[in-house]
SEMI-700971 format. One line per field, with one value per residue: residue number from 1; residue in three letters; z, y, x of N, C-alpha, C in turn. Coordinates in steps of 0.001 Angstrom, whole numbers. Layout:
// SEMI-700971
k <- NUM|...
r <- Ala|...
nup <- Z|...
nnorth <- Y|...
neast <- X|...
caup <- Z|...
canorth <- Y|...
caeast <- X|...
cup <- Z|...
cnorth <- Y|...
ceast <- X|...
END
This chain:
// SEMI-700971
k <- 1|2|3|4|5|6|7|8|9|10|11|12|13|14|15|16|17|18|19|20|21|22|23|24|25|26|27|28|29|30|31|32|33|34|35|36|37|38|39|40|41|42|43|44|45|46|47|48|49|50|51|52|53|54|55|56|57|58|59|60|61|62|63|64|65|66|67|68|69|70|71|72|73|74|75|76|77|78|79|80|81|82|83|84|85|86|87|88|89|90|91|92|93|94|95|96|97|98|99|100|101|102|103|104|105|106|107|108|109|110|111|112|113|114|115|116|117|118|119|120|121|122|123|124|125|126|127|128|129|130|131|132|133|134|135|136|137|138|139|140|141|142|143|144|145|146|147|148|149|150|151|152|153|154|155|156|157|158|159|160|161|162|163|164|165|166|167|168|169|170|171|172|173|174|175|176|177|178|179|180|181|182|183|184|185|186|187|188|189|190|191|192|193|194|195|196|197|198|199|200|201|202|203|204|205|206|207|208|209|210|211|212|213|214|215|216|217|218|219|220|221|222|223|224|225|226|227|228|229|230|231|232|233|234|235|236|237|238|239|240|241|242|243|244|245|246|247|248|249|250|251|252|253|254|255|256|257|258|259|260|261|262|263|264|265|266|267|268|269|270|271|272|273|274|275|276|277|278|279|280|281|282|283|284|285|286|287|288|289|290|291|292|293|294|295|296|297|298|299|300|301|302
r <- Met|Lys|Arg|Tyr|Ile|Asn|Ser|Asn|Tyr|Tyr|Cys|Lys|Ser|Val|Phe|Gly|Arg|Lys|Val|Tyr|Lys|Leu|Ala|Leu|Ser|Ala|Ser|Asn|Ser|Cys|Pro|Asn|Arg|Asp|Gly|Thr|Lys|Gly|Glu|Gly|Gly|Cys|Ile|Phe|Cys|Ser|Leu|Lys|Gly|Ser|Gly|Asp|Phe|Ala|Ser|Ser|Phe|Asp|Met|Ser|Val|Ala|Lys|Gln|Ile|Glu|Lys|Ala|Lys|Leu|Asn|Leu|Gly|Glu|Lys|Gly|Lys|Gly|Leu|Lys|Tyr|Ile|Ala|Tyr|Phe|Gln|Ser|Phe|Thr|Gly|Thr|Tyr|Gly|Asp|Val|Ser|Arg|Leu|Glu|Lys|Ile|Tyr|Thr|Glu|Ala|Ala|Leu|His|Pro|Glu|Ile|Val|Gly|Val|Ser|Ile|Ala|Thr|Arg|Pro|Asp|Cys|Leu|Asp|Lys|Glu|Val|Ile|Glu|Met|Leu|Lys|Arg|Leu|Ser|Glu|Ile|Thr|Val|Leu|Trp|Val|Glu|Leu|Gly|Leu|Gln|Thr|Ile|Lys|Glu|Glu|Thr|Ala|Thr|Tyr|Ile|Asn|Arg|Cys|Tyr|Lys|Thr|Glu|Glu|Tyr|Asp|Asn|Ala|Ile|Lys|Lys|Leu|Ser|Lys|Leu|Asn|Val|His|Ile|Ile|Thr|His|Ile|Ile|Leu|Gly|Leu|Pro|Gly|Glu|Ser|Lys|Glu|Asp|Met|Leu|Asn|Thr|Val|Arg|Tyr|Val|Gly|Asn|Lys|Thr|Ser|Gly|Ile|Lys|Leu|Gln|Leu|Leu|His|Val|Leu|Lys|Asn|Thr|Lys|Leu|Ala|Asp|Asp|Tyr|Tyr|Asn|Arg|Lys|Phe|Glu|Thr|Leu|Ser|Leu|Asp|Glu|Tyr|Cys|Gly|Leu|Val|Ala|Asp|Cys|Ile|Ser|Ile|Ile|Pro|Glu|Asn|Val|Val|Ile|His|Arg|Ile|Thr|Gly|Asp|Gly|Pro|Lys|Lys|Asp|Leu|Ile|Ala|Pro|Val|Trp|Ser|Gly|Asp|Lys|Lys|Lys|Val|Leu|Asn|Ala|Ile|Asn|Ser|Thr|Leu|Glu|Thr|Arg|Gly|Ile|Phe|Pro|Ala|Cys|Ile|Tyr|Thr|Lys
nup <- 59695|57928|56515|55225|52998|53736|52744|54506|55702|53393|52420|54538|54342|51839|51875|54381|56359|57589|55188|53540|51159|48850|47373|44147|41010|37519|35124|33253|31852|29944|27785|27715|28110|26389|23921|22439|23143|24412|25881|28668|30621|32958|34610|37337|37962|39326|38788|39010|38020|39650|41320|43739|46111|45361|44719|42974|39427|38100|39654|40449|40707|43065|44679|44830|46311|48775|49555|49747|51833|53936|54101|55243|57850|61309|61436|59237|59410|59063|57652|54874|51441|49003|45778|44534|41660|40952|39714|36878|33833|34047|32103|29788|27186|26453|26377|26895|28459|30662|31582|32441|34651|36332|36724|38060|40450|41329|41890|44020|47305|49466|48466|47951|46166|43196|42144|39599|38372|35923|32749|31356|28557|27810|27349|25352|23150|23484|25997|27624|27346|28640|31258|31817|31965|34175|36158|36575|38115|40393|42848|41321|40908|39096|38584|37673|36420|36477|37540|36952|35487|34152|31206|30544|32680|32435|30072|30912|32877|31260|30580|28329|27219|26460|28471|27585|26994|29468|30048|28085|28989|31425|30472|29158|31265|33001|32059|32951|35697|37763|40194|39997|40413|40743|40375|41803|41868|44273|44457|42195|40102|39286|39560|40862|43932|43189|40678|41417|42934|40943|39422|41275|41565|38965|38624|40739|39882|38188|38892|40936|43095|44769|44877|46735|46240|47568|46018|45744|45586|43982|43818|40805|38858|36387|37547|39871|38894|38081|40549|41959|40417|41281|40217|41236|44334|46982|48795|52146|55278|56690|54625|52936|54533|54857|52203|51585|53243|52024|49574|50283|51263|49007|47584|46398|48646|48166|46939|47257|49301|48891|49543|51319|51335|50415|50086|49206|48824|51534|51137|48645|48719|48194|48576|49805|52927|55261|54552|54865|57371|57927|59834|61411|59480|58752|61206|61461|59252|59886|62226|61226|59605|61544|62880|60916|60900|59525|59086|59055|57749|59942|61113|59736|61278|61687
nnorth <- 84984|88027|90864|94067|96825|99939|103149|105162|104168|103882|106539|107797|106452|107286|110131|110768|111669|112320|112848|114613|114154|116552|117245|118195|119898|119592|119016|119009|117213|114163|111467|109614|110923|113054|112031|111092|108558|107500|108218|109929|108844|106493|104278|104555|106934|110193|113445|115191|113893|111914|113472|114557|115657|117429|120615|123548|123518|125908|127557|128954|127084|127661|128806|126666|124871|126224|126296|123556|122864|124235|122759|120443|121145|121302|118978|118966|121006|122599|120602|118682|118162|116080|116853|116052|115349|114715|114638|113730|113053|113106|113330|114159|116298|119627|119245|120893|122885|121363|120451|122843|123432|121198|121448|123888|123147|121184|122743|124228|125366|123816|121404|118068|116066|114884|113596|112043|111281|109143|107710|104528|104575|107091|107941|108920|109506|112205|112800|110943|111933|114383|113471|112278|114525|115813|113923|114325|116532|116244|113956|111588|110253|108096|107400|104806|104132|101203|99237|96632|93412|91871|91517|91576|92952|95352|96301|96621|98651|100715|101364|101631|100867|98246|95656|95263|97778|98772|97108|98031|100628|100188|99174|101426|103333|102038|102490|104920|107080|106687|106172|103738|103480|101433|101435|99550|98354|96941|94790|95224|95052|91807|90521|87844|86676|85405|86547|89161|88692|87627|89915|91363|89646|89749|92464|92800|91740|93590|96311|99168|100091|99791|100643|99774|99963|100460|99681|102202|103726|106595|109566|110716|109113|106526|104087|104400|104378|101692|100487|101377|100077|97560|95865|94972|94276|95979|95380|93999|95288|93328|91468|93013|93584|91004|90472|92418|91518|89046|89967|91447|89403|88137|90000|90974|91477|93665|95533|98575|99299|101582|102319|101056|101212|103302|106346|108192|111597|112414|113656|112822|110113|106986|104191|101661|102484|102225|102820|105477|106071|106430|106035|103948|101947|101610|100750|98320|96900|96780|95289|92832|92200|91904|89659|87791|87703|89666|92452|95952|97127|97908|101223|103604|106102|109510
neast <- -52070|-52554|-50981|-51775|-51219|-52323|-53755|-52926|-50568|-48999|-48806|-47465|-45080|-44170|-44286|-43397|-45027|-48378|-50875|-53548|-56170|-57296|-60279|-60633|-61360|-60908|-61987|-65054|-66494|-67012|-66188|-68146|-70428|-70792|-71344|-69210|-68195|-70395|-73625|-75068|-73456|-71874|-74142|-74279|-73175|-73052|-74629|-72571|-70418|-69233|-67811|-68755|-67895|-66032|-64396|-65676|-65641|-65347|-63773|-60517|-57431|-55998|-58002|-59771|-58225|-57991|-60686|-61248|-59552|-60757|-63085|-62156|-61758|-60711|-59150|-57522|-55677|-52510|-51235|-49861|-50882|-52577|-53457|-56420|-57886|-60912|-63476|-65541|-63756|-60430|-58411|-59482|-60271|-59025|-55726|-53506|-54660|-55480|-52984|-51846|-53469|-52976|-50245|-50105|-51333|-49484|-47251|-48007|-47315|-48296|-48989|-48139|-48390|-50101|-53198|-54963|-58060|-59392|-60503|-59609|-59554|-58840|-56209|-54299|-51421|-50618|-51662|-50284|-47690|-48030|-48576|-46148|-44462|-45583|-45061|-42426|-42190|-43651|-45076|-47006|-50212|-52339|-55650|-57735|-60904|-62183|-64010|-65228|-64372|-66088|-67685|-70419|-71530|-70163|-71284|-73929|-73689|-73071|-70422|-68853|-66368|-64041|-62493|-59919|-59009|-58356|-56172|-54394|-54047|-52723|-50289|-49252|-49068|-47372|-44872|-44215|-43275|-45389|-47979|-50308|-53731|-56519|-60018|-62598|-65894|-67937|-70685|-72182|-75089|-76263|-73829|-71965|-70424|-68053|-67614|-66917|-64601|-62999|-62499|-60972|-58739|-57698|-57045|-55269|-52867|-51853|-51967|-50851|-52186|-55397|-58834|-61561|-64872|-68039|-71094|-73354|-76545|-77577|-79589|-81205|-79958|-79491|-79195|-80647|-83260|-83492|-83203|-85467|-87325|-86993|-85008|-82672|-80929|-79248|-76158|-76054|-74762|-73282|-72810|-71238|-68990|-67885|-67285|-65347|-63275|-62764|-61803|-59468|-57942|-56974|-55603|-52456|-49689|-48069|-49577|-51240|-53988|-56237|-58804|-61623|-64284|-67070|-68873|-71754|-73014|-75114|-77570|-78298|-78283|-79763|-79697|-77382|-78877|-77425|-74823|-74420|-73468|-70456|-68403|-69415|-69535|-66810|-65784|-67143|-66158|-63402|-63546|-64435|-62236|-60224|-61201|-60813|-58092|-56693|-54743|-53781|-50623|-47869|-47681|-45554|-43708|-42628
caup <- 59729|56735|56595|53969|52995|53512|52220|55552|55788|52138|52348|55512|53811|50682|52188|55697|57235|57218|54213|53211|49787|48622|46182|43247|39709|36349|33947|33441|30856|29834|26456|27889|28333|25295|22682|21813|23389|24834|26436|29976|31584|33617|35217|38764|38109|39683|37864|39148|37509|40796|42065|44590|47201|44781|44582|41708|38223|37662|40541|40191|41498|44399|45437|45104|47394|50021|49904|50166|53160|54893|54242|56138|59226|62197|61232|58117|59589|59215|56989|53441|50780|47632|44965|43915|40618|41102|38967|35450|33284|34232|30970|28609|26876|25991|27190|27345|29560|31804|32101|33169|35934|37160|37073|39095|41704|41728|42370|45213|48422|50408|47732|47813|45111|42387|41748|38508|38072|34499|32103|30662|27123|27598|27584|24071|23205|24023|27431|28250|27398|29706|32535|32022|32421|35535|37071|36789|39050|41602|42988|40488|40915|38065|39065|36541|36750|35794|38192|36797|34248|33538|30096|30599|33659|31852|29122|31687|33542|30217|30731|26967|26741|26778|29475|26943|27097|30776|29889|27309|29866|32372|29748|28922|32530|33656|31539|33588|37152|38363|41027|39328|41324|39998|41109|41651|42583|44802|44584|40949|39799|38478|39789|41992|44730|42408|39653|42047|43292|39684|39089|42223|41193|37689|38845|41693|39186|37214|39392|42125|44184|44527|45688|46791|46376|47721|45135|46389|44620|44174|43099|39453|38064|35772|38544|40794|38227|38159|41951|42272|39688|41952|39348|42017|45730|47426|49813|53561|55886|56965|53345|52420|55373|54496|50849|51664|53818|50979|48567|50808|51459|47752|46979|46724|49786|47734|46333|48262|49340|49188|50048|51570|51225|49713|50468|48438|49660|52214|50577|47398|48911|48236|49185|51083|53905|56269|54084|55242|58641|57515|60992|61763|58424|58883|62419|61174|58344|60622|63151|60426|59199|62716|63113|59878|61010|58495|59773|58282|58053|61026|60605|59809|61796|61633
canorth <- 86427|88752|92301|94769|98224|100884|104452|105915|103627|104182|107971|108107|105901|108082|111550|110926|112328|112134|113816|114505|114462|117648|116949|119341|119610|120192|118670|119042|116365|112775|110962|108772|111829|114018|111331|110567|107120|107173|109330|109683|108396|105208|104390|104867|108188|111333|114580|115860|113037|111260|114444|115236|116368|118268|122044|123928|123531|127292|128257|128762|126003|128171|128968|125319|124309|126881|125849|122153|122853|124652|121650|119450|121612|121268|117804|119162|122188|122447|119394|118738|117597|115579|117469|114938|115800|113564|114630|113430|112354|114088|113463|114357|117717|120356|118742|122009|123525|120456|120455|124102|123282|120213|122001|124896|122414|120521|123724|124899|125007|122859|120187|117166|115107|115103|112372|112347|110197|109158|106466|103890|104861|108507|108066|108914|109870|113558|112716|110230|112871|115336|112792|112100|115808|116031|112995|114807|117665|115916|112572|111530|109074|108054|106503|104271|103606|99931|98750|95187|92831|91094|92352|91770|94015|96594|96765|97060|99932|101706|101795|102039|100416|96859|95492|95362|99182|98858|96469|98951|101759|99720|99080|102789|103991|101319|103031|106219|107066|107028|105171|103426|103031|100932|101462|98389|98486|95687|94781|95589|94159|90613|89915|86925|86884|84961|87571|90277|88236|87510|91258|91693|88847|90251|93783|92690|91377|94622|97678|99496|100345|99425|101213|98962|100907|99905|100215|102901|104270|108021|110184|111241|108223|105401|103017|104646|103904|100234|100118|101598|99055|96298|95016|94444|94686|96336|94495|94336|95630|92082|90926|93841|93372|89717|90574|93178|90611|88084|90672|91770|88160|87684|91092|90850|92318|94879|96444|99478|99352|102989|102514|99800|101475|104546|106895|109339|112656|111892|114241|112128|108661|106208|102885|101221|103572|102038|103350|106878|106180|105939|105567|102635|101013|101319|99944|96971|96254|96488|94195|91611|91916|91383|88288|86951|87752|90578|93695|96896|97135|98824|102577|104262|107464|110341
caeast <- -52283|-52144|-50823|-52005|-50784|-53420|-53343|-52234|-49204|-48295|-48512|-46422|-43842|-43745|-44140|-42819|-45989|-49777|-51368|-54967|-56554|-58227|-61073|-60641|-61958|-60266|-62778|-66501|-67133|-66570|-66578|-69325|-71557|-70976|-71638|-68005|-68250|-71754|-74396|-75649|-72458|-72126|-75473|-74175|-72449|-73899|-74619|-71277|-69349|-68603|-67016|-69739|-67228|-64989|-64659|-66285|-64811|-65159|-62845|-59094|-56838|-55671|-59250|-60276|-57416|-58378|-62036|-61168|-58922|-61789|-64025|-61546|-61883|-59555|-58293|-56609|-54832|-51072|-50746|-49618|-52049|-52575|-54502|-57143|-58806|-61795|-64730|-65582|-62593|-59375|-57495|-60337|-60436|-57852|-54621|-52672|-55374|-55398|-51616|-51653|-54163|-52280|-48942|-50344|-51559|-48244|-46284|-48531|-46420|-48871|-49324|-46991|-48658|-51305|-53888|-55886|-59005|-59702|-60913|-58486|-59567|-58537|-54773|-53603|-50008|-50469|-51944|-49172|-46554|-48343|-48409|-44703|-43914|-46069|-44384|-41065|-42191|-44417|-45543|-48212|-51068|-53383|-56706|-58486|-62220|-62469|-65232|-65428|-63854|-67158|-68132|-71876|-71772|-69646|-72298|-75097|-73446|-72798|-69029|-68485|-65061|-63739|-61447|-58605|-58589|-57689|-54864|-53562|-53726|-51710|-49020|-48758|-48738|-46274|-43614|-44013|-43072|-46676|-48633|-51570|-54791|-57672|-61279|-63470|-67166|-68469|-72139|-72860|-76217|-76018|-72522|-71819|-69211|-66911|-67376|-66205|-63260|-62260|-62016|-59901|-57567|-57201|-56463|-54172|-51639|-51515|-52020|-50056|-53116|-56791|-59908|-62772|-65978|-69376|-72126|-74454|-77499|-77795|-80701|-80979|-79115|-80195|-79168|-81760|-84471|-83508|-83399|-86885|-88078|-86656|-84211|-81558|-80858|-77898|-75592|-76194|-73478|-72560|-72358|-70157|-67804|-67309|-66754|-64090|-62275|-62417|-61002|-58139|-57191|-56360|-54839|-51022|-49335|-47371|-50565|-51805|-55447|-56495|-60162|-62336|-65723|-67339|-70168|-72204|-73592|-76295|-78791|-78619|-78175|-81000|-79411|-77938|-78937|-76381|-73537|-74323|-72752|-69140|-67649|-69951|-69148|-65379|-65606|-67642|-65199|-62165|-63837|-64450|-60864|-59514|-61684|-60199|-56636|-56183|-54414|-52972|-49198|-47506|-47540|-44252|-43855|-41426
cup <- 58429|57034|55236|54120|52752|53090|53241|55666|54561|52071|53344|55054|52688|51074|53563|56702|56766|56220|54001|51727|49778|47313|45338|41910|38598|35095|34265|32424|30817|28452|26499|28191|27115|23944|21972|21947|23724|25369|27796|31036|32108|34477|36697|39008|38350|38635|37907|38733|38582|41573|43020|45718|46697|44750|43185|40583|37801|38517|40134|41079|42923|45266|45764|46276|48730|50486|50405|51536|54236|55154|55170|57598|60005|61883|60124|58273|59749|58537|55549|52755|49414|46908|44164|42937|40308|40075|37467|35005|33192|33119|29664|28393|26363|26895|27705|28507|30820|32417|32903|34566|36861|37606|38165|40450|42220|42352|43586|46432|49402|49756|47536|46710|44394|41994|40736|38225|36608|34039|31396|29172|26812|27908|26256|24236|23837|25540|28167|28369|28486|31077|32848|32548|33857|36544|37381|37761|40333|41685|42280|40617|39768|38479|37899|37006|35945|36239|38120|35532|33537|32456|30099|31570|33103|30855|29867|32329|32554|30319|29408|26628|27203|27785|28866|26937|28424|30691|29137|28163|30863|31704|29534|30216|33232|33178|32175|35076|37834|39201|40443|40331|40492|40888|40773|42452|42995|44970|43339|40620|38905|38717|41026|42773|43920|41280|40228|42408|42047|39252|39980|41881|39944|37888|39750|41056|38244|37814|40599|43347|43771|45425|45596|47134|46531|46684|45985|45322|44955|43352|41709|38662|37469|36742|39529|40187|38327|39587|42340|41578|40169|41054|40072|43461|46070|48536|51222|54103|56155|55679|52826|53218|55022|53131|50829|52212|52785|49930|49066|50968|50184|47030|47363|47771|49403|47078|47433|48170|49822|49773|50249|51618|50411|50092|49586|49365|50248|51626|49299|47547|49019|48950|48947|52129|54920|55847|54451|56561|58442|58683|61393|60748|58565|60113|62173|60267|59100|61628|62421|60007|60355|62996|62126|59966|59952|59139|58863|58688|59153|60453|60826|60299|61754|62380
cnorth <- 87053|90235|92913|96222|99107|102242|105239|105473|104034|105650|108368|107574|106764|109516|111823|111574|112002|113220|113588|114797|115644|117381|118212|118933|120336|119994|118736|118184|114999|112272|110046|109609|112705|113367|110769|109056|106659|108410|108936|109241|107000|105342|104733|106275|109359|112442|115330|114963|112359|112192|115247|116041|117306|119732|122342|124005|124965|128077|128012|127630|126462|128302|127610|124691|124907|126429|124401|122023|123238|123523|120561|119842|121476|120120|118004|120307|121818|121233|119690|117924|117006|116247|116363|115480|114645|113510|114388|112690|113323|114210|113642|115848|118313|120006|119870|122743|122670|120465|121722|124006|122345|120723|123052|124227|121802|121489|124506|124444|123983|121524|119340|116132|115431|113746|112727|111126|110283|107798|105844|104227|106335|108791|107979|109433|111233|113565|112041|111141|113916|114704|112566|113394|116103|115164|113425|115972|117375|114413|112489|110184|109205|106991|106101|103670|102358|99362|97243|94711|91997|91944|92587|92896|95353|97183|97318|98432|101036|102257|102264|101854|98970|96788|95592|96800|99419|98260|97382|100140|101382|99658|100470|103427|103332|101799|104378|106041|107533|105852|104956|102860|102610|100896|100219|98630|97094|95793|95197|94581|92991|89941|89014|87290|86492|85933|88711|89886|88042|88861|91645|90929|89418|91552|93686|92356|92459|96004|97888|99667|100006|100248|100281|99890|100153|100509|100916|103614|105723|108516|110647|110439|107125|104223|103167|104162|102387|99756|100269|100571|97641|95319|94431|94913|95047|95384|94955|94673|94371|91466|91697|93634|92059|89748|91332|92287|89582|88721|90915|90514|87685|88795|90932|91880|93580|95890|97274|99478|100747|103228|101163|100012|102753|105045|108098|110419|112205|112435|113532|110613|108008|104880|102520|102322|103463|102642|104815|107106|105602|105383|104169|101586|100622|100461|98495|96212|95854|95361|92857|91214|91328|89937|87315|86929|88616|91952|94634|96801|98150|100202|103088|105684|108189|111625
ceast <- -51800|-52045|-51116|-51584|-51997|-52863|-52532|-50777|-48400|-47881|-47424|-45071|-43283|-43408|-43530|-43747|-47404|-50166|-52861|-55166|-57515|-58960|-61233|-61255|-61210|-61090|-64264|-67225|-66463|-66996|-67793|-70563|-71849|-71222|-70425|-67939|-69670|-72442|-74954|-74664|-72748|-73381|-75447|-73640|-73404|-73799|-73298|-70113|-68540|-67680|-67880|-69102|-66135|-65413|-65177|-65266|-64468|-64168|-61392|-58579|-56568|-56919|-59863|-59530|-57828|-59756|-62010|-60522|-59942|-62777|-63477|-61688|-60588|-58596|-57263|-55635|-53354|-50483|-50331|-50713|-51706|-53737|-55183|-58177|-59753|-62920|-64541|-64319|-61429|-58360|-58269|-60556|-59138|-56665|-53737|-53327|-55290|-53999|-51329|-52275|-53390|-50906|-49082|-50562|-50257|-47246|-46775|-47717|-46976|-49228|-48073|-47191|-49956|-51879|-54966|-56758|-59413|-60226|-59706|-58421|-59310|-57070|-54019|-52170|-49794|-50692|-50790|-47953|-46774|-48103|-46928|-44082|-44342|-45323|-42957|-41004|-42955|-44647|-46893|-48906|-52058|-54390|-57614|-59814|-62536|-63807|-65394|-64737|-64921|-67824|-69647|-72229|-71317|-70646|-73508|-74873|-73078|-71379|-68437|-67009|-64859|-62589|-60058|-58090|-57877|-56292|-53902|-53124|-52632|-50340|-48412|-48259|-47556|-44906|-43268|-43759|-44352|-47176|-50027|-52566|-56002|-58905|-62106|-64742|-67648|-69975|-72876|-73958|-75812|-74687|-72545|-70562|-67983|-66580|-66539|-64784|-62399|-61699|-60848|-58623|-56901|-56433|-55227|-52841|-51142|-51283|-51103|-50940|-54530|-57691|-61110|-63931|-67291|-70313|-73183|-75278|-77781|-78980|-80250|-79951|-79979|-80232|-80317|-83077|-84593|-83736|-84869|-87777|-87733|-85905|-82996|-81705|-79412|-77456|-75963|-74812|-72655|-72005|-71151|-68873|-67107|-66656|-65428|-62970|-61823|-61508|-59583|-57292|-56504|-55592|-53369|-50601|-48569|-48311|-51219|-53326|-55839|-57887|-60820|-63846|-65897|-68711|-70500|-72732|-74926|-77594|-79228|-78651|-79550|-80772|-77947|-77836|-77807|-75040|-73343|-73606|-71350|-68336|-68097|-69507|-67677|-65101|-66035|-66678|-63940|-62359|-63828|-63040|-60056|-59896|-61044|-58675|-55984|-55980|-53637|-51521|-48914|-47198|-46119|-44463|-42537|-41683
END
């Protein structure tokens, strides 16, 4: 039997209670879109920079928080929250402006932590100093979009940085009091099961947390063009469930598994169609994990 730490267990251990993430926005660009590193972004990335569920960039932090709370509905009432700056590249742009936004979120009475999604190649000295200051006033998570360590795949998805940039980012962030979360996409075109497991093994020895993301195809992306041209097929639900179990079985037990699937907005989802039923997907994954003798750590309650 194997136990793994999921996000719910980890958050209850850190904050002493259940918390929800509020999807917010601080950035509206990326060096892989404006020509600094590349153009068009990663081929799977939506027009909203993977922040499809985030509040509007033009709204104040306070208004974004209130809107995101409303989106949670009844399940989110009376709780504390993590401000999750999800869209585009959260450490790209005017650093002083970004710090003001993140600090405002950190000091909000209902926010217990801040999570910033970014690229490993957008962590220069000024950014690292900003993150250090933030980590001194709140619980800080930094989420790195790696996706794969296979360089051929990285080139295909137009990632526009080498894996060594990820290694450099880990070294910089490891000197700070931050929780590092690495994003991995399962099912990228041309990758074998062993390719995906190699990425998981590599990341598991470096990061504090992992997000396993199902490759899904969204409208208005380069990936959608390749899908329509039959250049690849997406995973079946059974294939994905087995793959998640294989991944968790090799992830070190001290690494937090923050996500075991992912879903895009249904209005934009092209494939796989089954991923649109998140409850069914999670039930199927958990059933497979149980069959394999893989269980979440016992929940700490207070």
